[in-house]
DSSP file (Angstrom, degrees, kcal/mol; ACC not computed):
  #  RESIDUE AA STRUCTURE BP1 BP2  ACC     N-H-->O    O-->H-N    N-H-->O    O-->H-N    TCO  KAPPA ALPHA  PHI   PSI    X-CA   Y-CA   Z-CA
    1    1 A M              0   0    0      0, 0.0     2,-0.2     0, 0.0    71,-0.1   0.000 360.0 360.0 360.0 134.1   -2.5   22.7   -6.3
    2    2 A E        +     0   0    0     69,-0.1    68,-2.2    67,-0.0     2,-0.2  -0.607 360.0 174.9-100.3 162.4   -3.2   22.6   -2.6
    3    3 A G  E     -A   69   0A   0     66,-0.3     2,-0.3    -2,-0.2    66,-0.3  -0.803  26.0 -96.9-148.7-168.3   -0.7   22.2    0.2
    4    4 A D  E     -A   68   0A   0     64,-2.9    64,-2.9    -2,-0.2     2,-0.6  -0.894  19.0-131.6-121.7 149.5   -0.3   22.2    4.0
    5    5 A I  E     -A   67   0A   0     -2,-0.3     2,-0.4    62,-0.2    62,-0.2  -0.904  26.5-155.7 -97.2 124.4    0.6   24.8    6.5
    6    6 A I  E     -A   66   0A   0     60,-3.7    60,-1.9    -2,-0.6     2,-0.6  -0.861   6.7-141.1-103.8 132.1    3.3   23.4    8.8
    7    7 A F  E     -A   65   0A   0     -2,-0.4     3,-0.4    58,-0.2    58,-0.2  -0.834   9.8-167.4 -93.6 122.6    3.7   24.9   12.3
    8    8 A N     >  +     0   0    0     56,-3.6     4,-1.7    -2,-0.6     5,-0.2  -0.214  44.9 128.2-100.6  41.6    7.3   25.1   13.4
    9    9 A I  H  >  +     0   0    0      1,-0.2     4,-2.7    55,-0.2     5,-0.2   0.887  68.7  58.6 -65.3 -38.6    6.6   25.8   17.0
   10   10 A D  H  > S+     0   0    0     -3,-0.4     4,-2.4    28,-0.3    -1,-0.2   0.904 104.4  51.4 -56.3 -43.0    8.9   23.0   18.1
   11   11 A V  H  > S+     0   0    0      1,-0.2     4,-2.3     2,-0.2    -1,-0.2   0.933 112.6  44.4 -61.0 -47.2   11.8   24.6   16.4
   12   12 A M  H  X S+     0   0    0     -4,-1.7     4,-2.1     2,-0.2    -1,-0.2   0.870 110.8  54.4 -68.5 -36.1   11.2   28.0   18.1
   13   13 A L  H  X>S+     0   0    0     -4,-2.7     5,-2.3     2,-0.2     4,-0.6   0.924 110.5  47.0 -61.6 -43.3   10.7   26.3   21.5
   14   14 A A  H ><5S+     0   0    0     -4,-2.4     3,-0.7     1,-0.2    -2,-0.2   0.915 111.9  49.8 -64.3 -43.3   14.1   24.6   21.2
   15   15 A K  H 3<5S+     0   0    0     -4,-2.3    -1,-0.2     1,-0.2    -2,-0.2   0.856 117.6  40.4 -63.7 -34.5   15.8   27.9   20.1
   16   16 A R  H 3<5S-     0   0    0     -4,-2.1    -1,-0.2    -5,-0.2    -2,-0.2   0.448 105.1-128.8 -93.8  -0.8   14.3   29.7   23.0
   17   17 A K  T <<5 +     0   0    0     -3,-0.7     2,-0.3    -4,-0.6    -3,-0.2   0.933  60.5 144.0  50.8  50.8   14.8   26.9   25.5
   18   18 A M      < -     0   0    0     -5,-2.3    -1,-0.2    -6,-0.1     2,-0.2  -0.906  47.0-127.1-121.9 146.0   11.1   27.1   26.5
   19   19 A S     >  -     0   0    0     -2,-0.3     4,-2.3    -3,-0.1     5,-0.2  -0.499  23.3-117.2 -87.7 161.5    8.6   24.4   27.4
   20   20 A V  H  > S+     0   0    0      1,-0.2     4,-2.7     2,-0.2     5,-0.2   0.892 117.5  53.7 -61.4 -40.3    5.2   23.9   25.8
   21   21 A T  H  > S+     0   0    0      2,-0.2     4,-2.1     1,-0.2    -1,-0.2   0.921 108.5  48.2 -61.9 -45.1    3.7   24.6   29.2
   22   22 A E  H  > S+     0   0    0      2,-0.2     4,-2.3     1,-0.2    -1,-0.2   0.912 112.9  48.1 -62.9 -43.1    5.6   27.9   29.6
   23   23 A L  H  X S+     0   0    0     -4,-2.3     4,-2.5     2,-0.2     5,-0.3   0.921 109.6  52.3 -64.3 -43.8    4.6   29.0   26.1
   24   24 A A  H  X>S+     0   0    0     -4,-2.7     4,-2.0     1,-0.2     5,-1.9   0.905 110.9  48.4 -58.7 -41.9    0.9   28.1   26.6
   25   25 A E  H  <5S+     0   0    0     -4,-2.1    -1,-0.2     2,-0.2    -2,-0.2   0.913 112.2  48.1 -64.8 -43.0    0.9   30.2   29.8
   26   26 A K  H  <5S+     0   0    0     -4,-2.3    -2,-0.2     1,-0.2    -1,-0.2   0.866 116.9  42.7 -65.4 -36.4    2.5   33.2   28.1
   27   27 A V  H  <5S-     0   0    0     -4,-2.5    -1,-0.2    -5,-0.2    -2,-0.2   0.765 109.1-124.0 -82.4 -26.8    0.1   33.0   25.2
   28   28 A G  T  <5 +     0   0    0     -4,-2.0     2,-0.3     1,-0.3    -3,-0.2   0.801  68.5 116.9  87.1  30.9   -2.9   32.4   27.4
   29   29 A I      < -     0   0    0     -5,-1.9    -1,-0.3    -6,-0.2    -2,-0.1  -0.859  69.0 -92.1-124.2 164.3   -4.2   29.2   25.8
   30   30 A T     >  -     0   0    0     -2,-0.3     4,-2.3     1,-0.1     5,-0.2  -0.287  30.1-118.4 -71.6 158.4   -4.5   25.7   27.2
   31   31 A I  H  > S+     0   0    0      1,-0.2     4,-2.5     2,-0.2     5,-0.2   0.870 116.5  57.5 -63.0 -35.6   -1.8   23.1   26.9
   32   32 A T  H  > S+     0   0    0      2,-0.2     4,-1.9     1,-0.2    -1,-0.2   0.938 108.5  44.3 -60.0 -47.7   -4.2   21.0   24.9
   33   33 A N  H  > S+     0   0    0      1,-0.2     4,-2.0     2,-0.2    -1,-0.2   0.872 112.2  52.8 -66.3 -36.4   -4.7   23.8   22.4
   34   34 A M  H  X S+     0   0    0     -4,-2.3     4,-2.9     2,-0.2    -1,-0.2   0.905 108.5  50.8 -64.3 -40.3   -1.0   24.4   22.2
   35   35 A S  H  X S+     0   0    0     -4,-2.5     4,-2.4     2,-0.2     6,-0.3   0.881 107.3  53.5 -64.1 -38.2   -0.4   20.7   21.5
   36   36 A I  H  <>S+     0   0    0     -4,-1.9     5,-1.8     2,-0.2     6,-0.9   0.913 113.0  43.7 -62.2 -42.9   -3.0   20.9   18.7
   37   37 A L  H ><5S+     0   0    0     -4,-2.0     3,-1.2     4,-0.2    -2,-0.2   0.940 113.3  51.6 -64.2 -47.2   -1.1   23.8   17.2
   38   38 A K  H 3<5S+     0   0    0     -4,-2.9   -28,-0.3     1,-0.3    -2,-0.2   0.846 110.8  46.8 -61.8 -37.5    2.3   22.2   17.7
   39   39 A T  T 3<5S-     0   0    0     -4,-2.4    -1,-0.3    -5,-0.2    -2,-0.2   0.511 112.3-117.3 -85.8  -3.9    1.3   18.9   16.1
   40   40 A G  T < 5S+     0   0    0     -3,-1.2    -3,-0.2    -4,-0.5    -2,-0.1   0.660  81.0 121.0  80.3  15.6   -0.3   20.7   13.1
   41   41 A K      < +     0   0    0     -5,-1.8    -4,-0.2    -6,-0.3     2,-0.1   0.451  38.3 115.8 -91.1  -0.7   -3.8   19.4   13.8
   42   42 A A        -     0   0    0     -6,-0.9     3,-0.1    -5,-0.2    -9,-0.0  -0.444  49.9-162.1 -70.0 140.6   -5.3   22.8   14.1
   43   43 A K  S    S+     0   0    0      1,-0.2     2,-0.3    -2,-0.1    -1,-0.1   0.628  74.9  13.1 -94.0 -18.5   -7.9   23.8   11.5
   44   44 A A        -     0   0    0      2,-0.0     2,-0.4     0, 0.0    -1,-0.2  -0.980  58.9-157.4-153.6 160.2   -7.7   27.5   12.2
   45   45 A L        -     0   0    0     -2,-0.3     2,-0.1    -3,-0.1     3,-0.0  -0.960  21.7-129.5-144.9 123.1   -5.5   30.0   14.0
   46   46 A K     >  -     0   0    0     -2,-0.4     4,-2.2     1,-0.1     3,-0.2  -0.471  17.1-130.7 -69.9 142.9   -6.6   33.4   15.2
   47   47 A I  H  > S+     0   0    0      1,-0.2     4,-2.5     2,-0.2     5,-0.2   0.869 110.1  56.7 -60.0 -36.9   -4.4   36.3   14.1
   48   48 A S  H  > S+     0   0    0      2,-0.2     4,-1.9     1,-0.2    -1,-0.2   0.873 106.9  48.5 -64.9 -35.6   -4.4   37.5   17.7
   49   49 A T  H  > S+     0   0    0      2,-0.2     4,-2.5     1,-0.2    -2,-0.2   0.906 110.3  51.2 -69.2 -41.0   -3.1   34.1   18.9
   50   50 A L  H  X S+     0   0    0     -4,-2.2     4,-2.4     1,-0.2    -2,-0.2   0.907 109.6  50.7 -60.5 -41.7   -0.4   34.2   16.2
   51   51 A A  H  X S+     0   0    0     -4,-2.5     4,-2.3     1,-0.2    -1,-0.2   0.898 110.5  49.0 -63.2 -40.7    0.6   37.7   17.4
   52   52 A K  H  X S+     0   0    0     -4,-1.9     4,-2.7     2,-0.2    -2,-0.2   0.886 110.1  51.3 -67.2 -38.3    0.8   36.4   21.0
   53   53 A L  H  X S+     0   0    0     -4,-2.5     4,-2.3     2,-0.2    -2,-0.2   0.927 111.0  48.3 -61.6 -44.6    3.0   33.4   19.9
   54   54 A C  H  X>S+     0   0    0     -4,-2.4     5,-1.9     2,-0.2     4,-0.9   0.900 112.9  47.9 -62.9 -41.3    5.3   35.8   18.1
   55   55 A A  H  <5S+     0   0    0     -4,-2.3     3,-0.4     2,-0.2    -2,-0.2   0.929 113.7  46.6 -65.1 -45.1    5.6   38.1   21.1
   56   56 A A  H  <5S+     0   0    0     -4,-2.7    -2,-0.2     1,-0.2    -1,-0.2   0.844 121.9  36.3 -66.4 -34.5    6.2   35.1   23.5
   57   57 A L  H  <5S-     0   0    0     -4,-2.3    -1,-0.2    -5,-0.2    -2,-0.2   0.429 103.8-127.8 -99.3  -0.3    8.8   33.6   21.2
   58   58 A D  T  <5 +     0   0    0     -4,-0.9     2,-0.3    -3,-0.4    -3,-0.2   0.960  69.0 113.5  50.9  58.7   10.3   36.9   20.0
   59   59 A C      < -     0   0    0     -5,-1.9    -1,-0.2    -6,-0.1    -2,-0.1  -0.839  67.3 -99.4-145.4-179.8    9.9   35.9   16.3
   60   60 A Q    >>  -     0   0    0     -2,-0.3     3,-2.0    -3,-0.1     4,-0.7  -0.721  37.7-108.7-103.4 156.3    8.1   36.7   13.1
   61   61 A P  H >> S+     0   0    0      0, 0.0     4,-2.1     0, 0.0     3,-1.2   0.858 119.0  60.4 -52.5 -37.3    5.0   34.8   11.7
   62   62 A G  H 34 S+     0   0    0      1,-0.3     0, 0.0     2,-0.2     0, 0.0   0.696  96.0  61.1 -66.1 -18.6    7.2   33.3    9.0
   63   63 A D  H <4 S+     0   0    0     -3,-2.0    -1,-0.3     1,-0.1   -51,-0.1   0.755 113.9  35.6 -75.0 -24.2    9.4   31.7   11.7
   64   64 A L  H << S+     0   0    0     -3,-1.2   -56,-3.6    -4,-0.7     2,-0.4   0.741 114.0  56.9-100.1 -28.9    6.4   29.7   12.9
   65   65 A L  E  <  +A    7   0A   0     -4,-2.1     2,-0.4   -58,-0.2   -58,-0.2  -0.866  54.7 176.9-115.7 140.8    4.5   28.9    9.7
   66   66 A E  E     -A    6   0A   0    -60,-1.9   -60,-3.7    -2,-0.4     2,-0.5  -0.999  20.6-139.9-140.3 138.5    5.7   27.2    6.6
   67   67 A Y  E     -A    5   0A   0     -2,-0.4     2,-0.5   -62,-0.2   -62,-0.2  -0.859  17.5-173.4 -99.4 130.5    3.8   26.2    3.4
   68   68 A R  E     -A    4   0A   0    -64,-2.9   -64,-2.9    -2,-0.5     2,-0.1  -0.980  18.9-135.5-124.9 120.7    4.4   22.9    1.8
   69   69 A A  E     -A    3   0A   0     -2,-0.5   -66,-0.3   -66,-0.3     2,-0.2  -0.425  22.2-121.1 -69.6 144.4    2.9   22.0   -1.6
   70   70 A K        -     0   0    0    -68,-2.2    -1,-0.1    -2,-0.1     2,-0.1  -0.581  34.4 -96.8 -82.3 150.4    1.3   18.5   -1.9
   71   71 A D    >   -     0   0    0     -2,-0.2     3,-0.5     1,-0.1   -69,-0.1  -0.384  21.8-142.8 -63.8 144.5    2.7   16.2   -4.6
   72   72 A N  T 3  S+     0   0    0      1,-0.2    -1,-0.1    -2,-0.1    -2,-0.0   0.261  82.4  90.9 -91.2  11.5    0.6   16.3   -7.8
   73   73 A C  T 3   +     0   0    0      2,-0.0    -1,-0.2     0, 0.0     2,-0.2   0.332  52.1 123.6 -92.0   7.2    1.2   12.5   -8.2
   74   74 A E    <         0   0    0     -3,-0.5     0, 0.0     1,-0.1     0, 0.0  -0.473 360.0 360.0 -71.7 136.3   -1.9   11.4   -6.4
   75   75 A S              0   0    0     -2,-0.2    -1,-0.1     0, 0.0    -3,-0.0   0.400 360.0 360.0-124.2 360.0   -4.2    9.2   -8.4
């Protein structure tokens, strides 16, 4: 069974009272790429980028990433 990885960047931004622009600057990526991550449309994520996100948001990888199984009812 396959599933999806959900990015909870919005949750951490709200907890840290930080803007997407501020986070993008701290991590060193473009706002466009940050938006792609935030909306869950990213196809890949470098471990170094994940580490920078964790450092900027003072959190653990598990605070940012969540696995959700897909329903097995698709026909």
